[in-house]
ZAMIVEX-698116 format. One line per 3 residues: number of its first residue (from 1); for each residue z negated, x, y negated of N, C-alpha, C. Coordinates in steps of 0.001 Angstrom, whole numbers, plus 500000, padded with zeros to 6 digits. Example, Ala and Ser with C-alpha at 12.3 -4.5 7.8 and 13.67 -1.06 7.14 Angstrom:
REM residues 2
1> 492200 513190 505690 492200 512300 504500 492200 513200 503300  492920 512850 502250 492860 513670 501060 492130 512900 499970
END
This chain:
REM residues 415
1> 952581 139506 348026 951626 139527 348574 950129 139831 347872  949027 139223 348668 947581 139604 348146 947791 141370 347411  946950 142178 348201 946813 143589 348219 946197 143583 349281
4> 946423 144669 350236 946271 144559 351466 944715 145163 351649  944321 145177 352162 942752 146065 352651 942744 147129 353995  941722 148235 352833 942726 149520 353517 941719 149539 354967
7> 942347 150909 355547 941218 151493 356718 940890 152391 356300  939289 152065 357607 938671 153262 356955 939052 154492 357357  938718 155440 357347 938753 157228 358049 937792 157450 358918
10> 936300 156842 358207 935529 157323 359433 935126 155914 360175  934477 155568 361345 933601 154669 362622 932855 154924 361830  931770 153733 361776 930563 153031 361633 929791 152447 362778
13> 928833 151703 363155 928183 150890 363189 928482 149667 361844  928516 148110 362809 927629 146798 361769 926547 147216 361254  925239 147935 361845 924178 147883 361578 923896 148869 360494
16> 924392 149892 360515 924954 151332 359601 925043 151105 358457  926374 149941 358674 927054 149360 357645 926271 148302 356426  925796 147491 357431 924676 146774 356654 923759 147363 355927
19> 922851 148187 356621 921624 148887 356253 922559 149934 354880  923602 150014 354427 923939 151214 353597 923917 150715 352548  924585 148820 352671 924773 148439 351367 923916 147681 350519
22> 923646 147816 349149 922106 147671 348832 922004 146068 348246  921317 145399 349269 921150 143638 349617 920809 143152 348324  920118 143515 347363 919473 143107 346099 920780 142667 345236
25> 921782 143477 345675 923012 142646 344855 923044 143672 343445  922104 144971 343280 922169 145750 341471 923290 146800 341875  923854 146892 343328 925093 148125 343001 926540 147469 342590
28> 926683 147962 341123 927815 147483 340410 929123 147869 341413  929599 149113 342157 930300 149755 342397 930864 148717 344010  929561 148242 344712 929962 147082 345637 930590 146010 345751
31> 931520 145837 346691 932296 144832 347190 931459 143776 346348  932474 142786 346085 931688 141596 345827 932774 140071 345917  932327 139044 346709 932737 138355 347134 931696 136717 346550
34> 933276 135786 345634 933161 134904 345662 933176 133402 346487  933168 132814 347040 933382 131921 348094 933255 130371 347499  934302 129666 347931 935450 128533 347164 934789 127309 347904
37> 934582 125907 347667 934293 125084 348718 933313 123965 348302  932880 123046 349035 932719 121593 349008 930896 121700 349277  930008 122153 348010 929253 122097 348322 928431 120682 349474
40> 927449 121310 350224 927152 119969 351023 925744 119663 351772  924818 119566 351989 923641 119358 351942 923289 118960 353590  923494 119945 354723 923331 119323 355770 922507 118740 356773
43> 922373 117708 357430 921668 117778 358509 921537 117813 359607  921853 118520 360340 922097 118898 361873 920731 118264 362321  921482 117918 363778 920389 117504 364730 921039 117456 366343
46> 920120 117471 367089 920706 117610 368707 920681 116183 369051  921721 115873 369526 921511 114201 370424 922070 114419 371916  921985 113437 372051 922593 112383 373806 923627 111756 373448
49> 924419 112122 374636 925536 111213 374591 925425 109715 374423  923774 109777 375012 923192 107990 374630 923251 107588 373642  923216 108713 372542 923054 108089 371201 924276 108277 370367
52> 924825 108872 370847 926373 109064 370113 927015 107851 370800  926652 107287 371609 927422 106281 372213 926868 104567 371078  925020 104901 370939 924577 103503 369918 925307 103946 368370
55> 925350 104780 368700 926300 105066 366952 927898 104172 366682  927997 104418 367882 929703 104056 368008 930851 104790 368413  930586 105727 368396 931192 107161 369143 931618 107109 369973
58> 932367 107097 370712 932993 107554 372480 932994 108844 372669  933068 108986 373469 934153 110608 374477 934774 110891 373566  935566 110266 372991 936909 110297 372870 936893 110829 371255
61> 935707 110275 370377 935777 110695 369139 935125 111908 369098  934181 112050 369954 933339 113123 369372 934176 114533 369463  933359 115214 367971 934396 116925 367614 935028 116454 366420
64> 935079 117394 365641 935913 117305 364769 935403 116883 363495  935499 116232 362317 934964 116183 361065 935741 115601 360366  934857 113903 360203 935573 112564 359418 934728 112417 358013
67> 935727 112382 357083 935351 112386 355858 934766 110663 355531  933710 110761 355332 933478 108971 355272 932721 108800 353437  932737 107380 353434 931904 106413 352226 930593 107240 351874
70> 929848 107352 350727 928440 107192 350264 927913 105715 351260  928518 104482 350939 927593 103307 352426 927831 103367 353251  929161 103966 353849 928904 104142 355411 928147 105442 355818
73> 927599 106975 355048 926754 107650 355342 925771 107164 355504  925216 106106 354561 923615 105222 354642 923763 105211 355670  924126 103975 355872 924250 103060 356777 924185 103610 358360
76> 925023 105107 358656 925125 106257 359403 923575 106486 359761  923200 106736 358659 921088 107435 358142 920793 106604 359092  921187 104992 358938 919845 104614 359409 920363 103973 360805
79> 921209 103565 361627 921872 103588 362467 921404 104512 363605  921238 106159 362714 920676 107097 363299 919213 107278 363875  918899 106325 362956 916817 106251 362970 916581 105144 363957
82> 917136 104464 364028 917574 103241 364724 917681 103745 366650  918592 104501 366307 918619 104706 367855 918212 105616 368302  917293 106995 367185 915941 107304 368134 915032 107316 367866
85> 914661 105767 367452 913628 105300 368009 912206 104666 366966  912907 105123 365495 912468 104725 364088 912269 106025 363753  911736 106941 364840 911626 108514 363842 912432 109563 363917
88> 912990 110236 363442 914031 111539 363235 913244 112521 363987  913875 113392 364689 913194 114774 365390 912481 115736 364286  911701 116668 364597 911404 117606 363744 912261 118787 364160
91> 911588 119623 363357 912555 121154 364032 912071 121320 364924  910895 121111 365723 911080 121484 367347 911645 120931 368103  912006 119510 367249 912925 118553 368432 914348 118642 368225
94> 915434 119343 367007 916446 119738 367081 916703 118962 365961  915919 118914 364677 916509 118328 363465 916693 119833 362806  917461 119831 361774 917210 120888 360783 918168 120249 359413
97> 917825 120869 358036 918311 120689 356362 918336 121857 356156  919751 122070 355700 920027 122939 355051 920980 123322 354156  920958 123963 352941 922686 123820 352090 923576 124719 352887
100> 924961 123449 353025 925739 124079 354128 926741 123497 353003  927797 123493 354068 929372 123504 353518 929929 124750 354032  931217 124904 354261 931817 125747 355359 931744 127636 354155
103> 932020 127513 352652 931940 128298 352212 930486 128719 351600  929765 127995 351417 928203 128330 351629 927361 129239 352589  927910 128397 353957 927821 129327 354534 928225 130660 354659
106> 929193 131133 354207 929964 132378 354580 928805 132962 352937  928989 132579 352057 928229 133167 351348 926681 134131 351614  926010 132476 352446 924696 132949 352907 925007 134059 354113
109> 925951 134284 354459 925948 134985 355938 926754 136652 355101  927219 136412 354339 927677 137603 353747 926455 138424 353022  925706 137628 352573 924923 138705 351457 923248 138437 352868
112> 923504 138064 353621 922350 138581 354419 923028 139957 354981  924270 140019 355452 924942 141244 355827 924464 142153 355020  924804 142031 353624 924900 142561 352277 925550 143112 351272
115> 926614 142088 351777 927617 141959 350544 927058 141386 349144  927791 141301 348156 927008 140978 347338 927758 139306 347319  926785 138171 346995 927915 137416 347171 927733 136029 346151
118> 928903 135647 346123 928368 134121 344998 929276 133404 345651  928565 131766 345111 929031 130283 345643 929922 129432 344171  930808 129170 344144 931094 128559 343752 931981 127206 343472
121> 931327 126015 343000 931365 124525 343591 930825 123720 342438  931333 122424 343128 930558 121265 342144 929077 120655 342832  927746 120438 341959 926601 120444 342497 926595 119026 341539
124> 925628 117769 342261 925085 116569 341777 924260 117029 340808  923891 116228 339932 922329 116553 338900 921409 115514 339795  921055 115838 341086 919905 115483 341121 918785 116618 341965
127> 918082 115423 342838 916832 116342 343738 917789 117222 344812  919038 116966 345593 919460 117121 346492 920395 118134 345734  921224 118372 345030 921719 119629 344258 921002 120733 344106
130> 919314 120903 342931 918607 121215 343220 918033 121474 344385  918040 121488 345034 917416 121761 346581 918648 122879 347074  920024 122073 347236 920853 123715 347415 920920 124522 346792
133> 921205 124801 345600 921454 126594 344497 919755 126822 344881  918625 126058 345338 917595 127039 345161 917879 127651 346457  918005 126567 347683 917822 127382 348965 918979 128885 348907
136> 920406 128484 348044 921314 129517 348760 920912 131116 347808  919691 130637 346374 919648 131797 345619 918378 132654 346523  917518 131815 347202 916829 132139 348193 916910 133328 348809
139> 918683 133022 349386 919378 134095 350470 919890 135355 349736  920067 134908 348381 920396 136117 347269 922358 135846 347148  922405 134716 347427 923327 133980 346383 923676 133937 345184
142> 924288 134423 344648 924642 133737 343244 925291 132565 343424  924871 131271 342836 925156 129887 342366 926154 129611 341345  927559 129369 341076 928417 129614 339923 928717 127738 340292
145> 928778 127075 338863 929087 125758 339131 930070 125438 337780  930726 124249 337726 932030 124415 336829 931188 123810 334773  931265 124512 334235 930407 123861 332738 930515 122244 332539
148> 931439 121695 333548 931704 120569 333484 930478 119876 334382  929636 118877 334302 928508 118444 334999 929602 116936 335884  928709 117093 337225 929339 115229 337928 928347 114526 337824
151> 928511 113477 337613 927309 111964 337373 927500 111706 338889  928349 112162 340269 928468 111856 341255 926828 112549 342439  926144 111833 342826 925716 112076 343946 926430 114151 344619
154> 925037 114615 345059 925381 115698 345601 925659 115464 347407  927138 116129 347981 927583 116035 348987 926680 115825 350657  926639 115274 351220 925978 115447 352861 927037 116202 353708
157> 926662 116651 354788 927723 116384 356303 926172 116080 357316  926223 115185 357728 925275 115056 359361 926064 115295 360438  925724 116332 361074 926225 117229 362226 925418 116955 363557
160> 925905 116143 364453 925638 115519 365274 926264 116552 366722  924273 117433 366987 925367 118084 368483 924649 118144 369824  926077 118120 370341 925925 117136 371947 926171 118486 372790
163> 925169 118247 374381 925490 119116 374607 925871 118220 376203  925890 116784 376516 926469 116449 377267 927425 116631 378361  927107 117386 379549 928160 118255 380455 929509 117088 380512
166> 929849 115766 380568 930202 114411 380972 931087 114452 379376  930849 115115 378216 930794 115129 377140 932185 115642 376956  933367 115357 376390 934247 116703 376041 933702 117729 375264
169> 933434 119159 375593 933219 120017 375147 933858 121268 374541  933285 121817 373562 933645 123030 372798 932796 124393 373536  933991 125284 373718 933153 126768 374470 932028 127607 373133
172> 931456 127541 373771 930413 128364 372494 930886 129677 372670  930106 130537 371129 930844 132009 370742 930368 132729 372136  929170 132152 372452 928283 132973 373833 929056 132678 375056
175> 929242 131095 375302 929850 130702 376366 929068 129687 377082  928116 128897 376373 927256 128240 376270 927929 126815 375603  928207 125925 375933 928865 124389 375534 928262 123291 375095
178> 928564 123607 373352 928345 122020 373056 929504 121750 372027  928993 120463 371840 930187 119507 370685 929381 119399 369680  930114 119691 368069 929690 119078 367394 930663 117854 366467
181> 930078 117046 366261 930627 115661 365668 929942 115795 363820  930799 115524 363450 930400 115803 361841 931049 114676 361076  930604 114141 360129 930676 112971 358997 930234 113394 358168
184> 931039 113332 357126 930654 114037 355863 931079 113420 354623  930345 113470 353515 929900 112430 352408 930245 113548 351219  931715 113551 350613 932082 114713 349648 931524 114591 348596
187> 930753 113420 347619 930270 112872 346455 931138 114074 345424  929790 114561 344566 930430 115732 343427 930825 116742 344317  930795 117569 345382 931587 118593 345680 933138 118432 345512
190> 933534 117047 345483 935016 116897 345423 935665 116085 343849  934641 116666 342591 934253 116070 341340 935226 117694 340828  935817 118802 340943 936566 119321 340321 937456 119663 340383
193> 938441 120463 339539 940115 120301 339587 940389 121536 339022  941284 121951 338691 941434 123290 338615 941353 124287 337285  941091 123385 336181 941086 122810 334967 939700 123425 334678
196> 938638 123519 336009 937684 123658 335914 936966 125426 335907  938556 126226 336729 937886 127397 336686 938664 128221 335879  937091 129108 335766 937550 130367 334457 937649 131900 334894
199> 938986 132201 335373 938677 133892 336183 937936 134891 335581  937503 134514 334002 936536 135463 333717 935038 135679 334593  935229 134042 335052 933703 134293 336274 934047 135721 337242
202> 934734 136344 337768 934647 137506 338449 934347 138247 337723  934764 138345 336372 933856 139613 335718 932309 139696 335506  931201 138726 335876 930534 138511 336370 929322 138977 335568
205> 929770 138732 334166 928979 138947 333104 928939 140986 333158  929429 141473 333391 929185 142541 333762 928661 143639 334520  928236 142641 335643 927012 143376 336109 927502 142767 337363
208> 928901 143437 337748 929803 144071 339190 930714 143242 339050  931893 143494 339055 932845 142491 339439 932875 141491 340921  933632 140504 341354 933448 140473 342175 935215 140057 342904
211> 935499 141284 343407 936788 141813 344036 937458 140851 345553  937167 139791 345880 936962 138978 346492 936749 137548 346610  937961 136802 346650 938017 134952 346636 938285 134787 347805
214> 936766 134589 348492 937410 133054 350524 937233 131623 349706  938113 130967 350220 938432 129166 350182 938532 129017 351427  937136 127826 351704 937197 127052 352641 938649 126026 353130
217> 939142 126152 353727 939932 124971 353929 939869 123925 353660  938546 122975 353889 938123 121716 353204 938869 121597 351419  938162 122548 351396 938800 122994 349581 940175 122817 349430
220> 940863 123894 349998 942278 124359 350141 943112 122377 350339  942412 121674 351582 943434 120807 351635 943234 119806 350317  941752 119320 349653 941532 118198 349484 941997 118658 347414
223> 941929 119909 347877 942232 120027 346219 943580 121417 345688  944748 121105 346440 945675 122565 346730 945924 123135 345097  945718 122544 343795 945768 122841 343367 944839 123680 342081
226> 943666 124090 342457 942795 124327 342167 942808 126061 343477  942725 125468 344531 943502 126713 345618 944764 127662 344974  945624 127198 344273 947172 127590 343515 946574 128633 342057
229> 945877 127791 342093 945201 128423 340485 944235 130030 340848  943439 129864 341900 942680 130806 342618 943785 132023 342569  945214 131947 343457 945321 132793 343873 946310 133399 342342
232> 946761 132759 341671 947088 132875 340215 946215 134344 339643  945116 133896 339743 944038 134678 339100 943351 136027 340045  944472 135981 341350 944168 136633 342330 945252 138022 342073
235> 946417 137703 341766 947534 138035 341505 947750 138779 339868  946628 138386 338453 947081 138318 337611 946438 140399 337284  946501 141145 336106 946437 142064 336064 945067 142180 335838
238> 944631 141169 334773 943344 140977 334061 942192 140840 335370  942657 140296 336199 941326 139616 337280 941850 140175 339027  942273 141012 339251 943012 141251 340540 942085 141117 341315
241> 942771 140465 342782 941413 140272 343318 942544 140225 344904  941928 140469 346278 942165 140261 347538 941745 138595 347716  941961 137707 348870 941510 136488 348998 941623 136128 350607
244> 940790 135155 350817 941378 134461 352192 941020 133275 352200  941478 132621 353724 940619 131489 353477 941161 130948 355224  940111 129842 354550 940065 129273 356873 941266 128222 356855
247> 941215 127330 358182 941503 126619 358254 941065 124815 358847  939628 125200 358344 938569 124178 358612 938451 123483 359831  939500 122868 360278 939126 121936 361556 940342 121437 361795
250> 940229 121523 363073 941892 121066 363779 942405 119685 363550  941159 118700 363380 941832 117544 362793 942641 117486 361579  941657 118311 360506 942316 118110 359441 943373 119126 359056
253> 943705 119811 359953 945131 120566 360207 946212 120083 360472  946088 118785 361330 946806 117577 362085 946868 116996 360808  946072 116675 359883 946632 115577 358772 947154 116186 357850
256> 946920 117829 357364 947239 118041 356273 947907 119116 356672  948723 119559 357747 950030 120494 357886 950488 121183 356584  951208 120272 356141 952100 120286 354937 951365 120707 353498
259> 950583 120161 353343 949551 120795 352102 949114 122455 352621  948382 122948 353557 947953 123946 353867 949329 125024 353774  950222 124287 354625 951567 125556 354316 952355 126211 353109
262> 952036 125003 352150 952916 124695 351226 951570 125978 350294  949916 125663 350966 949532 126432 350122 950033 128369 350441  950140 128443 351794 950112 129333 352065 951713 130031 351913
265> 952615 129179 351461 953829 129871 351544 953517 130257 350171  953188 129661 349898 953150 130371 347474 952797 131762 347592  951835 131960 348631 952262 133925 348651 951134 133872 348110
268> 949820 135552 348787 948600 135142 347932 947508 135539 348790  947608 135275 350396 946723 135309 350290 946574 136880 351417  945502 137164 351678 945073 138479 352559 945010 138618 353624
271> 943957 137715 353938 943209 137064 355189 943275 134824 355878  943872 134864 356875 944060 134007 357304 943064 133855 358454  942159 132748 358394 940875 132535 359810 940781 131353 359691
274> 940746 131319 361735 941503 129936 361549 940983 130210 363483  940212 128891 363987 939737 129532 365770 941355 128821 366401  940864 128907 367972 942448 128375 368556 943005 126909 368560
277> 942269 126146 368020 942098 124681 368375 943240 124953 366940  942671 125127 365506 943291 125250 364510 944597 125397 364675  945121 127166 365148 945788 127918 365170 947332 127004 366303
280> 946888 126284 367046 947325 125791 367830 948222 124016 366881  947104 123705 365952 947537 122314 365340 948296 122709 364518  948115 124020 363982 948829 124762 362509 950544 124725 363071
283> 950834 125168 364141 952003 126132 364827 952593 125433 365476  952395 124279 366241 952699 122965 366912 954267 122044 366036  955256 123275 367167 956715 122361 366529 957343 123386 365229
286> 956442 124416 365257 957213 125638 364346 957616 126518 365864  958975 127150 365153 959721 128057 365957 959009 129910 365380  958369 130574 366620 958000 131204 366167 958767 132974 365602
289> 958088 134008 365154 959057 135098 364332 959435 135545 366024  960395 135715 366162 961486 136300 366756 961451 137975 366966  961356 138439 365877 961187 140171 366130 959678 140177 366502
292> 959636 141450 367282 958458 142614 367842 958545 143533 367138  957405 144010 366481 957545 145406 366247 956796 146438 367616  956913 147583 366993 956452 148591 368161 954859 148666 368285
295> 954297 148470 367417 952668 148210 367291 952415 147095 367825  953381 146372 367720 952564 145602 368549 952732 144913 369689  953834 145115 370843 954532 145501 372053 954437 143786 372561
298> 955503 143581 373734 954956 142660 374589 953464 142813 375443  953161 143493 375215 951863 143572 376242 950836 143034 375443  950908 142914 373971 949630 142493 373297 949944 140801 373251
301> 951356 140339 373445 951047 139220 373185 950822 138173 374798  950979 139040 375463 950981 138807 377316 949423 138503 377499  948443 139718 376950 947328 139754 377169 946619 138310 376303
304> 947090 137535 375573 946571 136992 374628 946970 135275 375767  948103 135220 376040 948381 134140 376873 949002 133669 376417  950265 132366 376263 951218 131917 375793 951482 131171 374422
307> 950211 130801 374463 949849 129042 373369 948900 130255 372261  948378 131560 372685 947822 132328 371588 948767 133195 370902  949892 133592 371667 951228 134194 371779 951821 133532 370507
310> 952309 132227 370850 952957 131261 370318 952505 131561 368767  951254 131275 368932 950710 130730 367021 950691 132088 366660  950004 133196 366752 950442 134027 366049 951599 134410 365743
313> 952925 134350 366618 954108 134774 365794 954443 133949 364704  953622 132376 364889 953962 131560 363783 953422 132230 362651  951931 132449 362616 950876 132574 361678 951104 133613 360790
316> 951937 134312 361428 952060 136526 360916 952908 136294 359834  953637 135393 359483 953922 135217 358355 953777 134193 357034  952581 134190 357615 951780 133394 356000 950511 133747 355815
319> 950233 135116 356135 949250 136192 355346 949591 137127 355895  949019 138530 355232 948920 139827 355771 948053 139706 356830  946845 139310 356943 946122 139774 358157 946004 138615 359063
322> 946065 138011 360116 945600 136873 360684 943971 137283 361615  943953 136308 361662 942463 136739 362603 942190 135157 363147  942244 134974 364402 942193 133684 365457 940650 134170 366449
325> 939863 133025 366269 938687 133295 367242 939073 132587 368127  938450 133149 368984 938749 132478 370277 937282 131857 371224  936382 131594 370765 934885 131746 371130 934666 132259 371969
328> 933658 131997 373423 933501 132686 374176 934077 134388 374717  935522 134130 374483 936841 135108 374712 936638 135908 373480  936077 135693 372491 935912 137053 371399 936717 136227 370299
331> 937920 137668 369712 938735 137093 368846 940082 137949 368964  940991 137912 368129 942325 138495 368496 942541 138950 366568  943763 139571 366022 943877 139467 364725 945074 140385 364852
334> 946272 140229 363644 947477 141173 363418 947210 141190 361968  947891 142608 361650 948073 143115 360532 949344 142910 360315  950176 143099 358528 951013 143385 358770 951429 144188 357427
337> 952726 144957 357048 952912 145361 355955 954384 144786 355501  955025 144222 354720 955874 143926 354881 955917 142086 355624  957653 142308 356389 957228 141604 357849 956668 142085 359343
340> 956838 143901 358846 956486 144734 360102 955140 144459 360454  953985 143991 361661 953012 144002 362255 952784 145939 362035  951466 146025 361491 951151 147425 362067 950051 148127 362725
343> 949479 146594 362831 947861 146779 363121 947795 145616 364182  946801 145617 365170 946775 144734 366221 945390 144947 366743  944409 144012 366894 943091 144112 367575 942771 143267 368679
346> 941595 143267 369560 941594 141801 370407 939515 142847 370325  938975 141622 370412 937705 142225 370316 936813 140940 371603  935845 141205 371771 935048 140215 372968 933933 139856 371774
349> 933281 138852 372855 931661 137434 372534 930867 138492 373145  929800 138872 372224 928343 138527 373001 928334 137456 373773  927643 138291 374991 927206 136648 375732 925795 136718 375907
352> 925494 135143 375158 924263 135072 374704 924315 132964 374981  922985 133260 375277 922468 131654 375534 922866 130583 373753  923663 130089 374070 924340 129018 372976 922677 127929 372905
355> 922087 127734 371521 921865 126689 370882 922629 125604 369784  923320 125712 369603 923972 125652 368284 925552 125836 367751  926408 125438 367642 927419 126506 366894 927409 126051 365638
358> 926724 125388 364662 927325 124833 363647 926779 126163 362869  928454 126589 362662 928163 127735 361299 929002 129084 361400  928668 128592 362989 929130 130247 363742 930434 130985 363395
361> 931347 129569 363113 932942 130289 362607 932523 131124 361036  931413 130777 360593 931649 130801 359027 931288 132160 358962  930233 132250 360049 929587 133427 360083 930181 134345 360672
364> 931449 133960 361224 932083 134797 362263 932883 135685 360886  933882 134462 360115 934261 134788 359237 933790 135824 358038  932099 135638 357823 931826 136741 357077 931050 138213 357491
367> 931320 137722 359267 931546 139114 359489 932469 140316 359820  933641 139353 359253 934886 140057 359287 935068 140797 357801  934513 139918 357044 934979 140408 355605 933953 141578 355052
370> 932859 141652 355325 931589 142438 355222 932598 143895 356294  932909 143806 357298 933298 144503 357648 934255 145368 357314  935484 144525 356669 936933 145092 356192 936682 145498 354843
373> 936268 144909 354160 935753 144966 352770 934824 146357 352494  934513 147139 352740 932962 147817 353432 934130 149052 353914  935714 148620 354407 936194 150080 354706 936405 150048 356310
376> 935759 149275 356877 935893 149451 358626 937843 149013 359156  937740 149947 360267 939108 148898 360687 938927 147355 361238  940580 147456 361119 940603 146287 362094 940196 145556 363362
379> 940055 146487 364316 938881 146374 365701 937849 146391 365458  937440 147374 364512 936009 146778 364428 935638 146274 363701  936193 145392 362389 936085 144196 361582 936303 143045 362531
382> 936844 142978 363985 936580 142080 364573 935575 141847 365505  935271 143120 366240 933962 143162 366920 932841 142909 366463  932518 143032 364826 931359 142968 363850 931727 141326 363449
385> 932729 140190 363458 932976 139521 363559 932501 138618 364328  932677 138890 365824 932016 138306 367130 930591 138301 366933  929934 139275 366718 928943 139791 366958 928355 138645 366026
388> 928463 138680 364388 927779 137704 363446 928202 136275 363973  929381 135697 364168 929344 134780 365017 928508 134200 365800  928412 135139 366837 927598 134674 367821 925955 134117 367491
391> 925205 135345 366504 924369 135225 365950 923651 133841 364813  925159 133317 364877 924538 131722 364422 924642 130552 365140  924854 131641 366609 924308 130147 367238 923049 130468 367806
394> 922595 130986 367693 921080 131658 368339 920174 130205 367971  920360 129152 366777 918996 128198 365881 920079 126724 365716  919528 125979 365467 920196 124950 365253 920128 124782 363848
397> 921337 124503 363450 921379 124642 361896 922288 125908 361350  922354 126289 360380 923209 127539 359723 921721 128462 358643  921080 128187 359191 919541 128903 358313 919589 130029 358894
400> 919570 130644 359643 919558 131896 360448 918292 133444 359334  917382 133229 359900 916777 134113 358765 917040 135681 358921  916828 136992 357490 917010 137769 357822 917276 138679 359048
403> 915438 139115 359524 914582 139684 360684 916068 139340 361763  915873 137916 362284 916714 137633 363688 917849 138521 363598  919009 138383 362324 920345 138658 362284 920353 140075 362516
406> 919626 140018 361380 919434 141984 361551 919148 142889 363332  917928 141979 363626 917315 142364 364728 918436 142365 365770  919249 140944 365236 920472 140823 366861 921524 141517 366637
409> 921836 141919 365521 922852 142739 365074 922833 144623 365566  921352 144537 365559 920991 145951 365858 920974 146183 367397  920497 144965 368022 920551 144783 369857 921741 145159 370068
412> 922752 143782 369429 923972 143936 369913 925078 145333 369617  924885 145403 369054 925657 146855 368158 925614 148238 369048  924397 148466 369360 923631 149407 370956 924128 149851 372024
415> 924968 148231 372415 925027 147774 373563 926532 148823 374086
END
């Protein structure tokens, strides 16, 4: 398996850990992270259930993420324009455009928190591609891409955020209820192969090595060969690194369960991230591990409930550390050495008014990685992950500014 992430000898706060890291990215000794994914220009918009019905999206179809072709995306945008009376709302009305995609969001959040971060993915040679790269650089993220350019347009994701009480809803990180219905056109982001990856990229031209690689589940499902190549890089003597991945979305897990399992069974994943629904989709119909270590104990599983307990007993065989986010209920995690679980953790989520949960899972992931790679304990890393995830819910879209993020961290960490 991949290299274990070490425990901290001293306890610090998330605020002090972030402040202690050189956010300019010049500290070559600090941990560095490359995230791998499908770069998308996100269009987030708050809508009513009535608008969704006008777009042909039933209550049963709300939630999750479905990929669509370029012509279908163009038609959906035209239909959305018509459904909104011919005028798309501005920022004040709930419209936001930003450089997105799960891995890009993780990279942005890491940079904001103080970890050196880079993003690797394929962009189109168009205005949206230039916008995406500039937006990430503005957040302090280095943008990496294959030497081979793509002739396809930059990918897009339309995220329709609804909050109707009558709709199928998801509880946000702070107790609010929102539902995200996403339609994605991958474009150039899917035009990438394992041959495009050069392991020397981790050396960063001598400006401070990247020591951790994180892959979004969308990339793992779409391009398992590339992910396998990344794991080979992580296991090599010339470019050793710790690794992590997420399970993307519950509907993708159900559609690509075998692909995810094959990727994880190959070994080498240090940390596996998922939310409760993704965990259930992955673990259904699987037999759990029967043995329980003394560190875990029956009380640990009893406290998280039977369904999450089953998921953890299944998932723990696939990665050194498993972290399951539980929305407003916080998160739970376990870490093992060999087959024996030696650490368990449970953390609560801050109670906040939720505006939009888009990107909350990505900020959660970044919060955990920032803390863990800085040497914080599993328990502390879980707490920091919940704080970062909650911060992402304070605005529409994923472009929270540094001042708002750090003010929220400072306020929440002192409670």
